C-alpha positions in Angstrom: -30.4 0.0 6.0 -31.1 -4.0 5.4 -29.5 -6.7 7.6 -27.2 -7.9 4.8 -25.4 -4.3 3.8 -25.3 -4.0 7.7 -23.0 -7.1 8.0 -21.0 -6.1 4.7 -20.3 -3.2 6.4 -19.5 -4.6 9.4 -17.1 -7.7 8.0 -15.5 -5.0 5.8 -14.4 -2.6 8.7 -13.7 -5.1 10.6 -11.3 -6.6 8.3 -10.2 -3.1 7.1 -10.9 -3.3 3.8 -11.8 -0.2 1.6 -14.4 0.3 -0.3 -12.4 0.7 -3.1 -10.7 -2.4 -3.3 -14.5 -4.5 -2.8 -15.5 -2.1 -5.7 -12.4 -3.3 -7.9 -13.1 -6.6 -7.3 -16.7 -6.7 -8.1 -15.6 -4.2 -11.3 -17.5 -1.1 -10.2 -16.2 2.4 -9.1 -16.0 2.9 -5.4 -19.0 5.5 -5.3 -21.2 2.8 -7.0 -20.5 0.6 -3.7 -21.0 2.9 -1.5 -24.5 3.5 -3.0 -24.6 0.1 -3.0 -23.9 -0.5 0.7 -25.8 2.6 1.7 -28.8 0.8 0.1 -29.4 3.5 -2.3 -28.9 0.8 -5.0 -30.7 -2.5 -4.9 -27.9 -5.5 -4.1 -28.1 -8.1 -7.2 -27.7 -12.1 -6.8 -24.6 -12.2 -8.7 -23.0 -9.2 -6.5 -24.1 -10.8 -3.0 -22.6 -14.3 -3.5 -19.3 -12.4 -5.7 -19.2 -10.7 -1.7 -19.6 -13.6 0.0 -16.9 -15.3 -2.0 -14.4 -12.0 -1.5 -14.9 -12.4 2.3 -14.5 -16.3 2.3 -17.9 -16.9 4.0 -20.8 -19.1 3.8 -23.6 -17.3 1.9 -25.6 -17.5 5.2 -23.5 -15.8 7.2 -24.4 -12.5 5.6 -28.1 -13.4 5.9 -27.8 -13.9 9.9 -29.0 -11.4 12.6 -26.2 -11.5 14.9 -22.7 -11.6 12.8 -20.4 -13.1 14.7 -17.5 -11.3 13.2 
């Protein structure tokens, strides 16, 4: 799993947000979101930007090697 996806997962878990909640905001199913988070489907730029907005973090935060949660 690449660093961006690890950071997204860590943020989601730290905030105790379900995959379903994020999936709903991205207008996708929970199973499709789970595949995205596991790296089984590609993360589009559009979804990357929407996820950063969802978590209210700067886009660059998701790129960091050692994200501070």
